[in-house]
C-alpha positions, -999 to +999 in steps of 0.1 A: -074+010+047-089-012+074-099+004+107-074-007+133-083-010+170-067-023+201-089-048+218-087-074+245-080-108+227-111-129+223-115-153+252-080-146+264-063-178+252-030-191+240-016-203+207+011-228+214+036-210+237+022-176+230-002-157+252-025-134+232-027-099+246-044-075+222-060-076+188-042-052+165-059-055+132-082-078+112-085-083+075-102-105+050-080-135+056-064-132+091-063-113+124-031-099+139-025-100+176+001-086+199+013-116+220+039-125+245+060-155+255+063-161+292+077-195+295+114-186+292+140-192+319+143-165+346+112-147+335+124-141+299+097-129+276+093-115+241+065-095+226+057-105+191+029-101+165+009-132+156-011-134+123-038-160+127-060-173+099-098-167+105-115-198+119-141-199+092-113-201+066-093-227+083-114-255+068-109-242+032-079-257+017-071-229-007-068-203+021-048-227+043-024-233+014-019-195+009-012-191+046+013-220+045+030-206+015+034-172+031+049-188+062+073-210+043+084-182+021+087-153+046+105-174+071+134-180+046+140-144+038+166-129+062+173-092+057+172-061+079+147-045+054+122-074+056+099-081+085+113-112+102+091-143+106+101-160+139+078-190+141+049-209+126+026-233+142-009-249+146-030-251+177-066-260+183-069-265+145-058-229+138-026-219+119-006-189+130+025-170+119+047-153+144+065-121+133+087-095+150+066-067+165+074-034+148+071-001+165+064+026+138+039+034+111+030+021+076+044+043+048+009+052+036+002+068+069+035+087+068+029+101+033-007+110+040+003+129+072+030+148+053+007+157+025-020+171+048+004+196+063-004+232+054+033+241+051+060+227+030+071+191+033+097+183+060+133+193+055+152+169+032+119+150+023+132+142-012+164+127+002+146+108+030+121+091+006+149+082-017+166+065+012+134+047+022+128+033-013+164+023-017+161+003+015+129-013+003+147-022-029+174-040-009+148-060+010+129-070-022+162-079-038+169-103-010+134-119-016+140-120-054+174-138-049+159-165-026+171-199-036+159-235-030+178-263-014+192-272-049+206-237-053+181-226-080+162-193-078+127-196-065+115-167-087+099-148-058+078-118-067+060-099-039+032-087-062+017-063-037+044-037-032+026-005-021+029+021+007+006-001+028+032-029+028+062-008+035+067-002+072+088+026+087+100+020+123+109+046+149+144+030+147+146+046+112+145+013+093+121+004+065+109-031+063+089-049+036+059-068+050+032-092+039+043-118+014+008-132+015+002-132-023+038-135-034+047-157-064+073-183-060+082-218-074+070-247-054+040-230-039+011-251-027-015-226-039-013-214-075-031-183-089-059-192-114-055-180-150-069-145-155-068-137-118-051-105-107-036-102-073-025-069-057-035-033-059-044-020-093-027+014-089+007-002-083+003-032-106+027-035-136+012-034-171+024-069-180+006-083-149-027-067-161-023-077-197-009-112-193-010-121-156+026-132-157+053-114-137+089-115-127+110-093-103+106-063-126+069-061-116+081-052-081+106-027-096+076-010-113+056-009-081+086+007-062+088+032-090+051+041-085+056+045-048+087+067-052+069+089-078+040+094-054+064+101-024+083+127-044+053+145-058+028+139-029+003+131-057-013+099-070+000+086-103-025+060-116-053+057-091-087+068-105-123+067-094-128+031-103-108+000-112-114+003-149-102+038-150-072+029-129-063+000-152-066+022-182-042+048-166-016+021-158-017+009-194-020+041-213-014+074-195+020+091-198+042+094-168+057+128-162+091+131-145+086+141-108+109+171-114+083+185-138+058+188-110+080+197-080+113+214-077+146+201-062+145+167-078+180+158-093+180+147-129+196+114-120+167+107-096+141+116-123+158+093-147+159+064-121+121+068-114+112+069-151+134+039-159+116+019-132+083+029-149+091+018-185+061-001-198+084-021-222+100-048-200+133-047-220+137-010-212+128-012-175+154-013-147+162-050-145+163-055-107+156-039-074+192-036-063+201-016-094+172+008-087+184+012-051+219+019-061+208+045-086+188+062-060+218+064-037+242+076-065+217+104-074+225+121-041+261+111-038+268+130-070+254+161-055+276+159-024+246+157-001+250+143+034+235+108+034+203+102+053+208+079+082+182+059+103+184+084+132+172+112+109+142+091+097+134+082+133+135+119+143+111+127+114+086+101+126+087+115+162+081+150+148+051+140+127+036+116+152+043+131+187+037+106+215+031+077+191+063+058+199+056+061+236+020+049+232+030+019+212+058+010+236+034+013+266+012-013+249+042-036+247+049-033+284+012-039+292+014-071+271+043-083+292+022-081+324+007-113+339-025-123+322-048-110+350-030-077+351-035-066+315-064-041+314-092-045+289-092-019+261-123-017+240-129-010+204-132+027+210-098+027+228-065+041+213-057+033+177-027+011+169-015+013+133+017-008+139+005-038+119-026-023+103-016-034+067-002-068+073-035-085+064-048-059+039-040-077+007-070-089-012-075-109-043-091-090-072-103-117-097-105-104-132-109-122-165-080-106-182-086-117-217-124-111-218-135-087-191-107-062-190-111-049-226-148-046-220-142-026-188-118-003-206-143+003-234-170+010-209-147+035-192-140+053-225-178+053-233-185+069-199-160+096-206-177+104-240-211+104-224-200+127-196-188+153-222-217+149-247-243+149-219-235+184-207-253+203-234-283+180-233-285+183-195-284+221-198-312+221-224-334+198-203-327+219-172-337+251-190-369+236-204-379+222-171-372+255-153-393+274-180-422+250-176-422+253-138-420+291-140-449+292-166-470+268-145-465+288-114-471+322-131-436+334-122-413+351-147-392+325-165-356+322-155-330+333-180-316+306-202-282+291-192-252+309-206-236+289-234-200+279-229-203+273-192-178+250-173-184+214-181-180+186-155-145+170-155-146+137-175-144+107-151-109+098-163-096+131-148-121+135-120-103+142-086-104+111-064-122+117-031-099+119-001-091+085+014-061+065+022-040+083-004-038+116-023-065+124-050-057+129-086-054+164-101-074+172-132-047+192-149-015+172-142-030+137-141-018+135-105-030+159-078-021+170-043-027+147-014-051+155+014-080+179+017-085+206-009-092+242-001 
């Protein structure tokens, strides 16, 4: 996850009718600013988020085409569970995308905060995350059903569905963000053959093996996200890309209810059907997945989760965060010379921290991937076979050192000692998301005791 800071916009300038206020985040392709309009009648103004392509990329046609594709696509998707694109423009040779400014946190920050708690997850956590993913499914379904002027489906696939690109607002609404690497008919920029786009841990098997995807790839990714939210564990992520790819393609997927209690069977079934590796067996579309998630709780006569309950949970987990973000909004509305300068060591703002986080991960699928998987298997074998040899060498070296120094030799190592965990099942170091457990193939999130 990129480090997000609030900073005075470089050289305090405008992009079209928008006055830049603060830099919110910067990624490999673009920078996101908080901005404000102040040219409306009777002092009308509106605070927005502006995504601007980096100047050094503005001269490279491929990056400009990707940015134009994102603007054209996202601006045509109108749904309460998708971040709205308000405007698009070019000024001073720079392209920019204007989006609604969201007050809240990315889903990855929410789940990491919950997982780090020393007590139990919040009340009704299972019901809440089911509602969040059901809402995400509706937003994605709207994108998948997008049609061209002739009425034909555009074949939109997000291709980067992950907790980083699902945003939970203090209004209790979840919104899908960042269609920067989405697939659709009629795009200016086309992905090269053998090039993988997205995050490996959430990538569907068919995307890894063939590079071709349809809407069911987004259903798979939603299934991974929901599995991790329910269990507070990682499903496929490993210590390196090759291990992660191998896990996606080969490792079995246990039902969430096998690892944690209080998961309805219908919910287990919905998750596992979204994670079927065989395309013909996988849930066919996002709306069907969302409906199954809602029915899983309706059958148990459980009170539905509403946006107010989700908003209250955010305020409980992030006290003062909503007020801090809204105070920045009010500062951005102030006249230009009244907005204080806030440096890179000022308060953090994670509101749009993941809007520019997508990165291309080029891989030669037909040639390189099998080699990487073979190397991963070889490393696992070496890790196991190397333990006795390492113990023998350590004992010999210790004996020689003791003999050369005249000290009593150390006792030989006891046979049958604990061997290192093979790399495939090695716990992932704490980071953006939960590490993997060596025994269940998916381990608890957050710091270990």
